C-alpha positions as CSV (number, residue, x, y, z in Angstrom):
1,M,7.1,74.7,98.2
2,C,9.8,74.6,100.8
3,V,7.4,76.3,103.2
4,G,4.9,73.4,102.7
5,M,7.6,70.9,103.5
6,F,8.8,72.9,106.5
7,I,5.2,73.0,107.9
8,A,4.8,69.2,107.4
9,V,8.0,68.6,109.3
10,L,7.4,71.3,111.9
11,D,4.0,69.9,112.7
12,I,5.5,66.9,114.4
13,Q,7.6,69.1,116.7
14,V,4.7,71.5,117.5
15,V,2.3,68.6,118.4
16,A,5.0,66.9,120.5
17,S,5.4,70.0,122.7
18,S,1.6,70.4,122.9
19,L,0.7,66.9,124.0
20,P,0.1,67.9,127.7
21,N,-2.3,70.6,126.6
22,I,-4.1,68.3,124.2
23,S,-4.4,65.7,126.9
24,A,-5.9,68.1,129.3
25,A,-8.3,69.7,126.7
26,L,-9.6,66.5,125.3
27,G,-9.3,64.3,128.4
28,I,-7.0,61.8,126.8
29,P,-5.1,59.5,129.2
30,Q,-1.3,59.5,129.1
31,D,-1.1,56.0,127.8
32,R,-3.0,56.9,124.6
33,L,-1.1,60.2,123.9
34,S,1.6,58.5,121.8
35,W,-1.0,57.5,119.2
36,I,-1.3,61.2,118.3
37,Q,2.2,61.1,117.0
38,T,2.3,57.5,115.9
39,C,-0.7,57.7,113.5
40,Y,0.8,60.7,111.8
41,L,4.2,59.1,111.3
42,I,2.8,55.8,110.1
43,S,0.6,57.4,107.5
44,E,3.5,59.7,106.5
45,I,5.8,56.7,106.0
46,I,3.1,55.1,103.8
47,A,2.6,58.2,101.8
48,I,6.3,58.9,101.0
49,P,6.9,55.9,98.6
50,L,3.4,56.3,97.1
51,T,4.2,59.8,96.1
52,G,6.4,58.4,93.3
53,V,3.4,56.6,91.8
54,L,1.1,59.6,92.4
55,T,3.6,61.9,90.7
56,H,3.4,59.9,87.5
57,T,-0.4,59.7,87.7
58,L,-0.8,63.4,88.4
59,T,1.7,66.1,87.8
60,V,4.0,67.3,90.6
61,R,2.1,70.6,90.6
62,W,-1.3,69.0,91.1
63,L,0.0,66.6,93.7
64,F,1.6,69.4,95.7
65,A,-1.5,71.5,95.5
66,G,-3.8,68.6,96.5
67,A,-1.5,67.6,99.4
68,T,-1.3,71.2,100.6
69,I,-5.1,71.6,100.5
70,G,-5.5,68.1,102.2
71,F,-3.0,68.9,104.9
72,T,-4.7,72.3,105.6
73,L,-8.1,70.7,105.8
74,A,-6.9,67.9,108.0
75,S,-5.2,70.5,110.3
76,I,-8.5,72.3,110.6
77,G,-10.1,69.0,111.4
78,C,-7.5,68.4,114.1
79,A,-8.2,71.8,115.6
80,A,-11.9,71.1,115.6
81,S,-11.7,67.6,117.1
82,S,-13.7,67.0,120.2
83,G,-12.4,63.6,121.1
84,F,-9.6,61.1,120.8
85,A,-11.1,59.1,117.8
86,S,-11.7,62.2,115.6
87,L,-8.2,63.6,116.5
88,I,-6.6,60.3,115.5
89,A,-8.5,60.2,112.2
90,F,-7.6,63.7,111.3
91,R,-3.9,63.2,112.3
92,T,-3.8,60.1,110.1
93,V,-5.1,62.0,107.1
94,Q,-2.8,64.9,108.0
95,G,0.2,62.6,108.1
96,F,-0.6,61.2,104.7
97,F,-0.8,64.6,103.0
98,G,2.2,65.8,104.9
99,G,4.1,62.7,103.7
100,A,3.2,63.6,100.1
101,L,4.5,67.2,100.5
102,I,8.1,66.2,101.4
103,P,9.0,64.2,98.2
104,T,7.3,66.6,95.9
105,V,9.6,69.4,96.9
106,F,12.7,67.2,96.2
107,T,11.2,66.0,92.9
108,T,10.7,69.6,91.9
109,V,14.3,70.5,92.8
110,F,15.7,67.6,90.8
111,E,13.5,68.6,87.8
112,L,14.2,72.4,87.8
113,F,17.9,72.5,88.7
114,P,20.7,71.1,86.5
115,R,22.4,68.0,87.8
116,R,25.5,69.9,88.9
117,R,23.4,72.1,91.1
118,H,21.5,69.3,92.9
119,P,23.8,69.3,96.0
120,L,23.5,73.0,96.4
121,A,19.7,73.0,95.9
122,T,19.0,70.3,98.4
């Protein structure tokens, strides 16, 4: 589970360092590049509080599995994007699923570890 959370957080840094290559490959002007990061972060911020509701609707296990599959498929979609619009759409979906991964890991830690071990586990 921690690997899933790590990948979601790492994705932001990897894409940030790849922006010049993405711009050159897809012909995206410099003034639009920031949207590649912004759409991910906005959808991630929306997903994080919704994860609490989704955890009660689904189980943490199903939510984490679904978010992992969704994040992976959206990542493949990003890699296959041929233009700015499709990249933004896939990054938005990727951000939503990435945002769901982070709280599910913390929820699992708080459920599995005794209260006195929470500081050590997180």
